[in-house]
N, C-alpha and C positions, 0 to 999 in steps of 0.2 A: 421523657422517653417517647420515642416515635415508633410506629409500627412499620411494616414493610412498604407502605405507601407514603411514608413521610408525615403521616398525620399523628397527632397526639391521641391516645386511646379514648380520652373523654371528650374529644371534639365532636360537635354535632354533625351528623351527616349532611352533605350538600345534595341538592336534588339531582345533580349529575351522577351521583353514586347509584341512582335507581334507573337510569336510562337503559333501555334495551327490551328484550323479550323475557317475559315472566310467565310462569304457569301458576294458576290458582284454582282452588276449590272453595266454594262458598256453600255453607249449610243454609238450606231454605226451609223454614218452618211456617206452616199455615196455622196460626194460633186459634182459628175458629174450628178447624177439623182435627188438628194434631198431626196432619200429614207432614211427612218430612221428605225432602229431596235434596239434591245438590246441583250446583252449577259448576261445571268444569270448563275452564277457559284459558286461552292464551291472552296475555295482556301486553300491549306495546306502549312503552313510554318513550316519547320522542321530543327533544327540545324544539320549541317553536319560536324562539326569539324573545318571548315574554316570560315563559315558564316551560311547561311541558304539556303536550297533548296526550291524553289517556284514551286508549281504545281497547275494549275487551270484546272477544268473540268466542262463543263456545256453545255448549248444550246444557239445557235444563233437563235433569234426569229425575223422573218421578216414577215410583213403583207402578208397574202394570200399564205404563203408557210409553209410546215411542218418544225418543229424544226430541226436544224442541230447540231448534236453533235460536240463539239470542245474541244480541250485541248491545254495547253501550259505549258512547263517546263522552 
C-alpha cells in the first residue's frame, strides 16, 4: 500500500523530507540551579550537495531577563 506521495507507510524518511523552514522550541534546564527557560527558533535545513546544512536562529528566554539572541550552524 502506498500513501499520497507514492511511499510505502513503513519506508524510512529520506533527508529531503526535512528540507525547508521549521519552527522549534527547546526546553533549557540549568541542573545546578534548577532554572528553566526555553529557546524558540526558526531552523533552516538546506541541501548542500553532501547532505544538509542546519542553521537555527532564535531567542533564549529566561524568566526575569531580556531575550538573548542565539544561533547555531
